[in-house]
N, C-alpha and C positions, 0 to 999 in steps of 0.2 A: 589455414588462414580467413577465410572469406565465414565460415562459421565462428571460431572466434570473433572477428567486430561485432558478430551479430550479438551475441549473447552479451558484450562487453555494452554497448549501446542502448541493449536492451536491461540490465543494470542500472547506466547512469540517467536511465528514465525514468526508474521503478519510484523515486522516491524526488521530488523536486523542492526548491523553495522557490515563492516566489515571491521578489524583490518588493513590489510596488506596494504590498502591504506585509508581507512577511507570513502569510501561510502556506504550511507543509502540505502538501498535494501525496498522496501515496495511489498510484497509477498502476501499481503492477503490485500482486500477493507474493512476492518473493521474498521468501526467509532470509532473511540477513539484519546488518545494522550499517546507518549509512549517519555519518556526519558531517555538517556544516560546521566547520572550526571556526569561520569568521561570525557566524550566529550565534555561534555556542548551545545551538541543539542536537542530539542525537535522535533517532529513529531506530526502531524495532520491530522486524514483523515477523512473529512467529504463527504457523502455520502445518496443517497435515493436510493439504490437500492432495490428493484425492480422496484421503479417507475420510476425511471432513469435511464438510465443506464450510470452513468458514476462518477469522486468522482477528490476531490480537496485535492491534499496532501501537505502542510504545513512545511516545514524543518527550522527550524532555529538554528542557531552558526555553519552555514555551512561554515567555514572559510577553507583557502589556497586551493581552487579551491574543494573543495570534491563535489562528483557526488553521485545524488538522480537516484535511476534507479527503475522502476515502472513496476511488472510484469502483464499487461493486460490479465485480464480474458478471458476465450477461450467465454461465455456468451456475450459479449459485441462483437457483430457484428461491422463492417466497425469503428472501433476506432480509434480515434485522440488524441494522445497526445501533448499535449504542455509542456514542463519547460523554466521557466525563471527565472532569477537571478536578487535580489536586495540585493547588498550588501553583508550580511551573510546569508542572508533570497533566500532559492527555492522555488519556487511553482511551482506545477505537475499539471495541468488540463487534466484529462482523460473526452472524449464524445465520445460516439456511438449509438448503435441501439442493443435494445435486444426484445426477445418474451417474452413473458409471461414467467416465469420461470417453469417450471416442478421440481420434484423432484432432475434428473439427475442436470439437470444445475446449480443447487442452491448446490448442492454438488460440483459442479466443482467450483464454485468458490469462496467454503471455504478450498478446500482440494485439489486443484491442485498441478503443480509442478511449480518450478520455471527455467526456461531457462537457467538460469547461471548456 
């Protein structure tokens, strides 16, 4: 039971909506889809970690200049983050290098803290 709760809490915090300015934060690179129905925003995260050190994050419904913020995991070295806006959609592409992940590095990807 404890393991299920930990995983659920991790998913709940993977993508967050900051109410003060409407910014979307991708805190953890967990593949999946998150929908904020009340704000009309959907976020999709696609990745192939640990096979590739990178991810594509696409947020739709990002009206009024809302910002997409991405926390880059420490396990991704020489990270390059490109964020592009097209209408109400924002796409972030993260690329970098990674060693073969050890237990410690994998834990850092899943359980790291955001710098903001």
